C-alpha positions in Angstrom: 41.5 0.6 -16.9 41.1 -2.3 -19.7 38.0 -4.5 -19.1 37.2 -7.7 -20.6 33.3 -8.0 -19.6 30.3 -4.9 -19.3 27.7 -5.6 -17.3 24.6 -3.4 -17.6 22.0 -2.8 -15.0 19.2 -0.2 -14.3 20.4 2.0 -11.2 23.7 3.5 -10.5 23.2 1.9 -6.8 23.0 -1.4 -8.5 26.1 -0.7 -10.5 28.2 0.1 -7.4 26.9 -3.0 -5.2 27.7 -5.1 -8.0 31.0 -3.7 -9.3 32.5 -4.5 -5.9 31.8 -8.2 -6.4 33.8 -8.8 -9.7 37.1 -8.4 -10.4 38.9 -5.9 -12.8 37.8 -7.7 -15.6 34.6 -6.4 -15.2 33.0 -2.7 -15.9 29.2 -2.4 -14.5 27.2 0.5 -15.7 23.7 1.6 -15.2 20.9 2.5 -18.0 19.0 4.6 -15.7 15.9 2.3 -16.5 14.6 2.2 -19.8 15.9 3.4 -23.0 13.4 3.0 -25.5 9.4 3.8 -25.2 6.4 4.5 -27.3 6.4 8.4 -28.1 4.4 10.4 -26.0 3.5 12.9 -28.6 1.1 10.1 -30.7 -0.4 6.5 -30.5 2.9 4.9 -31.7 1.1 1.4 -32.4 0.3 0.2 -36.2 -3.1 -1.0 -36.0 -2.5 -1.9 -39.8 0.2 -4.5 -39.0 -0.5 -6.1 -36.0 -0.2 -3.6 -33.8 3.7 -3.2 -34.0 4.8 -1.0 -31.7 7.0 2.2 -32.8 9.7 2.2 -30.0 12.0 5.7 -29.8 14.7 6.7 -27.7 13.6 8.1 -24.9 14.1 12.0 -24.4 17.0 12.8 -22.7 19.0 9.1 -22.9 21.2 10.1 -25.7 24.3 10.7 -23.5 23.6 7.5 -21.8 23.4 5.7 -25.0 26.6 7.2 -26.0 28.3 6.0 -22.8 26.7 2.4 -23.0 27.8 2.3 -26.8 31.3 3.6 -25.9 31.9 0.7 -23.0 30.4 -2.2 -25.2 32.8 -1.0 -28.2 35.7 -2.0 -25.7 34.1 -5.2 -24.3 34.5 -8.6 -25.7 31.2 -9.4 -23.9 28.4 -7.6 -22.9 25.7 -9.0 -20.1 22.4 -7.2 -19.8 21.8 -7.5 -15.8 18.3 -5.5 -15.4 16.0 -6.8 -13.0 14.4 -10.3 -13.0 10.8 -9.7 -14.0 9.2 -8.6 -17.4 10.1 -5.0 -17.2 13.8 -5.8 -16.3 13.9 -8.3 -19.5 11.8 -5.6 -21.7 15.2 -3.2 -20.6 17.5 -5.9 -21.8 16.0 -6.6 -24.7 16.0 -2.9 -25.7 19.6 -2.6 -24.8 20.6 -5.6 -27.1 18.9 -3.8 -29.9 20.3 -0.6 -29.6 23.8 -2.2 -29.1 23.2 -4.2 -32.0 24.1 -7.4 -29.7 24.0 -11.3 -31.3 21.1 -12.5 -30.2 22.4 -15.8 -30.9 24.5 -15.2 -27.7 23.8 -15.6 -24.2 23.9 -12.3 -22.5 21.3 -12.2 -20.2 21.8 -12.6 -16.4 19.2 -12.5 -13.5 19.7 -12.6 -9.7 17.3 -12.9 -7.2 19.2 -11.1 -4.7 22.4 -9.2 -5.1 25.1 -10.9 -3.1 28.3 -11.8 -4.2 27.6 -15.5 -4.7 24.4 -15.0 -6.5 25.9 -12.3 -9.0 28.8 -14.8 -9.7 26.7 -17.3 -10.2 24.6 -15.7 -12.7 27.3 -14.3 -14.8 28.5 -18.0 -15.2 25.0 -19.1 -16.3 23.7 -16.5 -18.7 20.5 -17.5 -20.8 19.3 -15.9 -24.1 16.5 -12.8 -23.6 13.0 -14.5 -22.8 10.9 -13.0 -25.8 7.6 -14.5 -24.2 8.6 -12.4 -21.1 9.3 -9.2 -23.6 6.0 -9.8 -25.5 4.1 -10.0 -22.1 5.4 -6.7 -21.2 5.1 -5.1 -24.5 1.3 -6.7 -24.8 0.8 -4.6 -21.5 2.2 -1.3 -22.5 0.3 -1.2 -25.6 -3.1 -2.3 -24.2 -2.3 0.6 -21.7 -1.5 2.8 -24.4 -4.7 2.3 -26.3 -7.1 2.5 -23.2 -5.1 5.8 -22.2 -4.7 7.2 -25.7 -8.2 6.5 -27.0 -10.4 7.1 -23.5 -8.4 10.4 -22.6 -9.1 12.5 -25.5 -12.6 11.9 -25.2 -12.6 13.0 -21.5 -10.8 16.1 -22.4 -13.2 16.9 -25.0 -16.3 16.1 -23.0 -15.4 16.8 -19.3 -11.9 18.9 -18.9 -8.5 19.0 -20.2 -5.7 17.2 -18.2 -8.1 14.0 -17.7 -7.1 10.6 -18.3 -8.0 7.1 -18.0 -6.0 3.4 -17.8 -6.5 0.0 -17.7 -5.6 -0.8 -13.7 -5.9 3.1 -12.5 -9.9 2.9 -13.6 -10.7 -0.5 -11.9 -9.1 0.9 -8.4 -11.2 4.1 -9.4 -14.0 2.0 -9.6 -13.6 0.3 -6.2 -13.3 3.4 -4.3 -16.4 4.7 -5.7 -18.5 2.0 -5.0 -17.4 2.0 -1.7 -18.4 5.5 -1.5 -21.6 4.9 -2.7 -22.3 1.7 -0.4 -21.5 4.5 2.8 -23.7 7.2 1.3 -26.6 4.6 1.0 -25.9 2.9 4.0 -28.8 2.6 6.8 -27.8 1.8 10.3 -29.5 -0.7 12.3 -29.8 -0.8 15.9 -28.7 -3.6 18.2 -28.0 -4.3 21.7 -25.6 -5.6 23.8 -25.3 -6.9 27.3 -22.2 -6.7 29.2 -22.0 -8.4 32.7 -19.4 -8.9 35.4 -19.4 -11.5 37.5 -17.3 -12.7 40.9 -15.8 -15.9 42.1 -14.2 -15.4 45.1 -12.1 -12.5 44.7 -11.7 -12.6 41.1 -13.8 -10.4 38.7 -14.6 -11.3 34.9 -16.5 -10.1 32.1 -19.1 -12.0 30.3 -21.7 -10.8 27.5 -25.2 -12.1 26.9 -25.9 -15.1 24.6 -29.1 -16.0 24.3 -32.2 -17.4 25.5 -32.8 -21.0 26.3 -29.7 -22.2 25.0 -30.2 -20.6 21.5 -27.9 -17.5 20.4 -30.7 -14.4 20.3 -30.3 -11.2 18.9 -31.1 -8.0 20.9 -32.5 -5.4 18.1 -34.1 -2.7 20.5 -34.4 -1.8 23.8 -37.6 -3.7 24.2 -35.9 -7.0 23.8 -33.4 -6.1 26.3 -36.1 -5.0 29.0 -37.6 -8.2 28.4 -34.2 -10.0 28.8 -33.7 -8.2 32.2 -37.0 -8.9 33.6 -35.8 -12.6 33.9 -32.9 -11.9 36.0 -32.4 -11.9 39.7 -29.5 -9.8 40.1 -28.9 -10.5 43.7 -29.7 -14.3 43.3 -26.9 -16.9 42.1 -25.9 -17.5 38.6 -24.8 -21.2 37.4 -21.7 -22.3 35.6 -23.5 -24.8 33.3 -20.5 -25.7 30.9 -17.2 -25.2 30.8 -14.9 -25.9 27.8 -11.2 -26.1 27.9 -9.2 -26.5 24.6 -5.9 -26.0 23.3 -5.4 -23.3 19.9 -2.8 -23.2 17.8 -2.1 -20.0 15.7 0.4 -20.8 12.9 2.7 -18.1 11.6 2.2 -15.8 8.5 4.0 -16.6 5.5 7.2 -14.6 4.2 6.4 -11.5 2.5 5.0 -10.7 -1.1 4.9 -7.3 -2.7 1.4 -6.9 -1.5 1.7 -8.1 2.2 5.3 -6.1 3.0 3.1 -2.9 1.8 0.2 -3.8 4.0 2.3 -4.9 6.8 4.5 -1.6 6.6 1.5 0.5 6.5 0.2 -1.0 9.3 2.9 -1.4 11.9 5.5 1.1 10.5 2.9 3.8 9.1 4.7 3.5 5.6 2.9 4.8 2.7 3.1 2.3 -0.3 5.9 4.6 -2.2 8.0 4.7 0.7 7.9 1.0 1.2 9.0 0.3 -2.1 11.7 3.0 -2.0 13.2 1.9 1.1 13.1 -2.0 -0.2 14.6 -1.0 -3.2 17.5 0.5 -1.3 18.0 -2.8 0.5 17.7 -5.0 -2.3 20.5 -2.7 -4.2 23.1 -2.7 -1.7 24.0 -1.1 1.7 27.7 -0.9 3.1 28.1 -2.8 5.8 31.6 -1.2 6.6 34.2 -3.8 6.7 31.7 -6.4 5.3 31.5 -4.1 2.3 28.5 -3.3 0.0 25.8 -5.8 -0.2 22.3 -6.6 -1.2 20.2 -7.3 2.2 17.0 -8.6 0.9 15.9 -10.7 -2.3 14.0 -8.7 -5.1 11.2 -7.1 -3.9 8.7 -7.5 -6.5 6.9 -11.0 -6.2 3.8 -12.7 -5.5 5.2 -15.9 -4.0 6.0 -17.0 -0.9 7.9 -19.8 -2.0 11.4 -20.2 -0.1 15.0 -21.7 -1.0 15.8 -24.8 0.8 19.2 -22.7 1.8 17.4 -20.0 3.2 15.1 -22.6 5.1 18.3 -24.3 6.4 19.8 -21.1 7.4 16.8 -19.6 9.2 16.8 -22.9 11.2 20.0 -22.5 12.3 19.3 -18.9 13.4 16.2 -20.1 15.3 18.1 -23.1 17.1 20.8 -20.9 17.9 18.8 -17.6 19.1 15.9 -19.4 20.6 16.3 -22.9 20.9 15.4 -26.4 19.3 12.2 -26.6 20.4 10.9 -23.4 18.6 12.4 -24.6 15.1 9.5 -25.8 13.2 10.5 -29.3 11.9 8.2 -29.3 9.0 7.4 -25.7 8.2 3.6 -25.4 7.0 3.7 -24.8 3.4 2.2 -21.3 2.4 -0.2 -21.3 -0.3 0.2 -18.5 -2.9 -2.9 -16.6 -3.9 -4.7 -18.2 -7.0 -3.3 -15.4 -9.5 0.3 -15.7 -8.4 2.9 -16.2 -10.6 5.7 -17.8 -8.4 8.6 -16.3 -10.8 10.4 -15.5 -7.7 10.9 -16.5 -3.9 9.2 -14.4 -1.3 10.9 -11.3 0.1 13.5 -12.5 2.4 17.0 -11.4 4.1 19.5 -12.7 1.8 21.3 -14.0 4.9 19.3 -14.9 7.8 22.7 -14.7 10.0 22.8 -10.8 9.6 20.6 -9.8 12.5 18.9 -6.6 12.3 20.6 -5.0 15.5 23.7 -6.2 14.4 23.8 -4.0 11.1 21.5 -1.2 12.8 24.4 1.2 12.8 24.7 0.9 9.0 21.1 1.8 8.1 19.0 4.4 8.3 16.1 4.9 10.6 13.5 3.6 8.0 15.7 1.1 6.5 15.9 -0.5 9.9 12.6 -0.6 10.5 11.6 -2.1 7.1 14.8 -4.6 7.5 13.6 -5.9 10.8 9.8 -6.3 9.5 11.1 -8.3 6.7 13.8 -10.3 8.7 11.5 -10.9 11.5 8.6 -12.4 9.6 10.9 -14.6 7.4 12.5 -15.9 10.8 8.9 -16.5 12.1 7.4 -18.2 8.8 10.0 -21.3 10.0 9.0 -21.5 13.8 6.6 -23.4 15.4 3.0 -22.1 16.1 1.9 -20.2 18.9 -0.2 -22.6 21.3 -3.2 -21.1 23.7 -4.7 -22.4 26.5 -8.7 -21.3 25.6 -11.6 -21.9 27.7 -15.3 -21.1 27.2 -17.6 -20.9 30.1 -21.3 -20.6 29.9 -23.3 -18.9 32.8 -27.2 -19.3 33.4 -29.9 -17.8 35.3 -33.7 -18.5 34.4 -32.9 -19.6 30.9 -30.3 -16.2 30.3 -27.3 -17.4 29.0 -24.0 -15.2 29.2 -20.8 -16.4 27.9 -17.3 -15.9 28.8 -14.0 -16.4 26.7 -10.8 -16.7 27.9 -7.2 -17.6 26.3 -3.6 -17.8 28.0 -0.6 -18.3 26.1 1.2 -21.5 26.8 3.9 -21.7 24.3 4.9 -18.4 22.3 6.4 -20.3 19.2 6.7 -17.9 16.4 5.5 -14.9 18.3 9.0 -14.8 20.4 9.9 -13.3 16.8 7.0 -11.6 15.3 4.4 -10.8 18.1 1.2 -9.2 16.7 -0.8 -6.6 18.2 -3.4 -6.3 21.1 -5.5 -9.8 20.3 -2.5 -11.7 21.8 -2.9 -10.4 25.5 -4.0 -12.9 27.7 -7.6 -12.8 29.5 -7.3 -15.3 32.4 -10.5 -16.1 33.8 -10.9 -17.6 37.7 -10.7 -21.3 38.0 -14.3 -22.2 37.1 -16.0 -25.8 37.4 -19.5 -26.9 36.0 -21.7 -26.7 38.9 -20.7 -23.6 40.6 -22.5 -20.8 41.8 -21.2 -17.4 41.1 -22.7 -13.7 41.8 -23.4 -11.0 39.6 -21.2 -7.9 40.4 -22.2 -5.5 37.8 -25.1 -5.5 34.4 -25.0 -3.0 31.6 -27.2 -2.9 28.7 -25.6 -0.8 25.7 -27.3 0.4 22.3 -24.9 0.3 19.2 -25.5 0.9 15.5 -24.3 -0.8 12.8 -21.4 1.2 10.9 -20.9 1.4 7.2 -18.2 -0.1 5.6 -14.7 1.8 6.2 -13.0 3.2 3.1 -10.2 2.3 1.9 -6.4 2.9 3.1 -3.7 2.2 1.0 -3.3 -1.0 2.4 -6.8 -2.6 1.9 -7.1 -1.3 -1.6 -3.8 -3.3 -2.4 -5.4 -6.2 -0.8 -8.6 -5.7 -2.9 -6.7 -5.3 -6.1 -4.5 -8.5 -5.4 -7.6 -10.7 -3.9 -9.3 -10.0 -7.1 -6.4 -10.7 -9.6 -6.1 -7.0 -11.0 -2.6 -5.6 -11.7 0.6 -7.4 -10.5 3.0 -6.4 -7.5 4.9 -4.0 -9.8 1.6 -1.9 -10.5 0.0 -1.3 -7.2 2.2 1.7 -6.1 2.2 3.4 -9.7 -1.7 2.9 -9.5 -2.4 4.8 -6.2 0.1 7.5 -6.8 -1.9 8.1 -10.4 -5.5 8.2 -9.3 -4.1 10.6 -6.4 -2.0 12.7 -9.0 -5.2 13.2 -10.9 -6.9 14.1 -8.4 -9.7 11.6 -8.8 -9.1 10.7 -5.2 -7.8 12.5 -2.2 -6.5 10.7 1.2 -8.4 11.9 4.3 -7.2 10.7 7.4 -5.3 7.8 5.5 -8.6 6.8 3.7 -9.4 7.2 -0.2 -12.2 9.3 -1.0 -13.4 10.1 -4.6 -13.3 13.6 -5.7 -16.2 14.9 -7.7 -14.2 14.9 -10.7 -13.0 11.3 -10.2 -16.8 10.6 -9.7 -17.6 11.9 -13.1 -14.6 9.9 -15.0 -15.6 6.8 -13.4 -19.4 7.3 -14.4 -18.3 7.9 -17.9 -16.5 4.8 -18.0 -18.7 2.8 -16.5 -21.4 3.8 -19.0 -19.4 3.6 -22.2 -16.4 0.8 -21.5 -17.9 -1.1 -19.0 -15.2 -4.3 -19.4 -12.7 -1.5 -18.6 -13.8 -1.2 -14.8 -15.2 -4.8 -14.5 -13.2 -6.6 -12.1 -13.7 -10.0 -13.4 -12.8 -8.9 -17.3 -9.4 -7.1 -16.0 -8.3 -10.4 -14.1 -8.9 -12.3 -16.9 -7.0 -10.2 -19.0 -3.7 -10.2 -16.5 -4.5 -14.2 -16.8 -4.1 -13.8 -20.7 -1.0 -11.7 -20.4 0.4 -14.0 -17.6 0.0 -17.0 -20.4 1.8 -14.8 -23.1 4.8 -14.7 -20.6 4.4 -18.7 -20.2 4.5 -19.1 -24.2 0.8 -20.4 -24.0 -0.9 -17.6 -25.9 0.4 -14.9 -28.9 0.4 -11.5 -27.7 -0.8 -10.3 -30.9 -4.1 -12.2 -30.5 -4.5 -11.2 -26.9 -4.4 -7.4 -28.1 -6.6 -8.0 -30.8 -9.3 -10.0 -28.8 -9.6 -6.8 -26.3 -9.2 -4.2 -29.6 -12.0 -5.0 -31.6 -15.0 -4.7 -29.2 -13.6 -1.7 -27.6 -12.7 -0.1 -31.0 -16.8 0.1 -31.3 -17.4 1.3 -27.5 -15.0 4.3 -28.3 -17.1 5.1 -31.5 -20.5 4.7 -29.6 -19.0 7.1 -27.1 -18.0 9.8 -29.5 -21.7 10.0 -30.6 -23.3 9.9 -27.7 -21.6 10.9 -24.7 -22.3 14.8 -24.4 -20.5 17.3 -22.8 -20.3 17.5 -18.8 -20.5 20.8 -17.6 -19.1 21.1 -14.1 -21.2 23.8 -12.5 -19.7 27.0 -10.9 -20.5 27.3 -7.4 -21.0 31.0 -5.9 -18.3 31.8 -3.7 -20.6 34.4 -1.8 -18.3 37.4 -2.1 -17.0 39.5 -5.2 -13.9 40.2 -6.9 -11.5 42.7 -5.0 -10.2 43.6 -8.7 -13.2 44.2 -10.8 -16.1 43.6 -8.5 -17.9 40.6 -10.4 -18.8 37.5 -8.3 -16.2 35.3 -7.5 -17.2 31.3 -7.7 -15.7 28.1 -6.7 -14.2 26.0 -10.0 -12.5 22.8 -10.2 -8.8 22.7 -11.1 -6.5 19.9 -11.5 -5.7 19.8 -7.8 -9.0 20.7 -6.1 -11.1 23.4 -5.8 -10.1 27.2 -5.8 -11.7 30.8 -6.0 -11.8 32.4 -9.6 -13.7 35.8 -11.0 -17.0 35.0 -13.0 -15.4 37.9 -15.2 -12.7 35.6 -16.8 -10.9 35.6 -19.3 -11.4 39.7 -18.6 -10.3 39.2 -14.8 -7.9 36.7 -14.2 -8.1 37.1 -10.3 -7.8 33.6 -8.5 -7.6 32.8 -4.8 -6.7 29.7 -2.8 -9.3 28.3 -0.8 -8.2 28.0 2.7 -9.4 27.1 6.2 -9.5 29.6 9.0 -8.3 28.3 12.3 -9.7 31.1 14.3 -6.4 32.7 15.4 -4.8 36.0 14.7 -1.5 36.1 13.0 0.8 36.7 15.4 3.2 39.0 13.4 0.9 41.3 11.9 -1.8 41.2 14.3 -4.3 42.0 11.5 -4.7 38.6 9.3 -6.3 35.3 10.3 -4.1 32.2 10.4 -5.0 29.9 7.8 -4.2 26.0 7.2 -2.2 25.9 3.7 -0.4 22.7 2.0 3.2 22.5 0.7 3.9 21.1 -2.8 4.5 18.2 -1.1 1.0 18.3 0.6 2.1 18.8 4.1 -0.2 21.2 6.1 1.5 24.4 7.4 0.0 27.6 8.9 0.2 31.2 7.5 -1.3 34.3 7.5 -4.1 35.2 5.3 -2.7 38.6 4.2 0.7 36.5 2.6 2.8 38.1 0.6 2.3 41.4 2.9 2.8 39.6 5.9 5.0 36.4 5.7 4.1 34.6 9.0 4.3 30.8 8.4 4.6 27.9 11.0 4.7 24.0 10.7 3.1 23.9 14.2 -0.6 24.8 14.7 -0.6 28.2 16.6 -3.4 28.0 19.5 -4.1 31.9 20.0 -1.9 32.3 23.3 1.1 33.8 24.1 3.9 32.0 26.3 3.5 33.1 30.0 7.7 33.0 30.2 8.7 35.0 26.8 5.7 36.5 25.3 5.9 34.5 21.8 3.1 32.7 20.7 2.3 28.9 21.6 1.9 26.3 19.2 0.6 22.5 19.4 3.3 20.0 18.6 1.7 16.9 17.8 4.1 13.3 18.0 2.5 9.8 17.0 1.0 9.4 20.9 0.7 12.9 21.9 -0.4 16.7 21.5 1.6 18.9 23.5 1.5 22.8 23.8 4.8 24.3 23.7 6.0 27.8 23.3 7.4 28.6 19.5 10.7 30.5 20.8 11.7 29.1 24.2 11.7 25.8 26.3 8.2 26.1 28.0 6.0 23.2 27.9 2.2 22.6 29.3 1.2 19.3 30.3 0.5 17.1 27.3 -3.2 16.3 25.8 -3.3 12.1 26.1 
């Protein structure tokens, strides 16, 4: 089929969606991401010639480039429609170079959403490739290459092969290691509380000890508690000395940025960061809606802005008025502030059409796509609604100078919570009708001992929030950074919280000592600002690189001379090698610890370190069942005598047989409960709550 115009995007899914919007004069093809990059086998930067990068064609992209050239030759004009960010601008730049396009022509098109109107309008208004954006991406790439290719060989030489360092990943690792140090050095402090229940007529309500003689008082130990308890006449009357009633507003949250979407999807949907971005990409690139055709359902998902277009606000207002009533629509929605480091290049993440309600298209979406779309749609609509209003009451209750305080609240107007309800903190706590001067009785009183808790380890969501608050990294870097530190086995996720490994702690200590700027949060944040200044055309990318490289080069030289080899001691395993009789030891590998023969390399016997669960194998009746991990890091159970015995189970055997069919019983876990079921028949035991 003949065509006049060629449009090049990154992904086949995006190409498929866009081609449906354009007439037969257009051909849409995908570059499958980047086509040129720095070489993997060498530095690829000319330090003597203004840090000029030596780009080469990415291995395996030859056939793609050949096809792109063939299509471009047939077209009168080529449009470069990569994503609307630095990365997309760089892809467009390299495509232009490979296809030998005329730089004087306007051939770059960008759209924040993949809808028919947005795509067609973009093609009517092409622009030149933004060289400032390209230089900013190039500066990041060069910086990351310098850090990675100069520190990593040092780590290989002085610690062990396979280690690496990176500009943003090193800061993330330091944040995790610092938190682990805080936890390790934490000294818990004792404190007490006194919880009381009071009765007004038939209504019982709770109040907590606040202080003595109208002053807030701490209870550091049991002695202080007993002093308070001595002052009380538990059978006597307590006076209601103060009742303060107020109206409190709770404003809606801003629409999503990349960071807030990742955090909320983790908390509400239990999505890992990578999964959130993968599903968001699918929603952005386009979903087939049956008769409605294929369309992008959300705007571009890499953004640090909470800004919304006037059209989007108007659409949201129409939906709110028709679905919930005009009293819920905010006449002048509160303008949400962006974080200080935000570039505000794109709108917030929102539905491409507020009219496209989640339930209306549920049948066209996968389970995960529906959950994420519903979250994005609800948050966007809620951001344009009126605040929730609560009636609050604070009651002070006193006897002999001992003050108790009760707080109650009741929702008066749901506002945005009609759409985007928050969690437990929204529950009403209704106090009885109390007036100053009332006499009430004590129903029960209970002192409780507590100890202060160490700070919590970081989850994916809280680490992203910390990186963002400190201005480290940008929306596109969060997910890859978290993946890298896990892939390198610098950290592990235990109960969804990051813990540094031994090797991660060693790497962090070395970088902290010899390359302090690399892991300095403020230095890295300032570097991000400099790179943003390159993007805005306020700074030259070469100057930014040079300012970093000159002192860094000296640090590398010092580290090469002064960094001593780190020897990771092998721990005795406590048993001998079954092949040669030499003692077995515990070694540190790329993916964690394992058993190995101390007689290496003469004996290469190795064994995985497995956790026994105290259950005999139901198949061979000889070996014990052990916990193992699949290639995708999912836990399963198998016989320790594998491969002689091939027993495996995703569910944990419990060591008892089914009373109905004699097959083994297992624990079946769901999000809400754990239930014992038969591995063969329909037998079930009462669930454990």
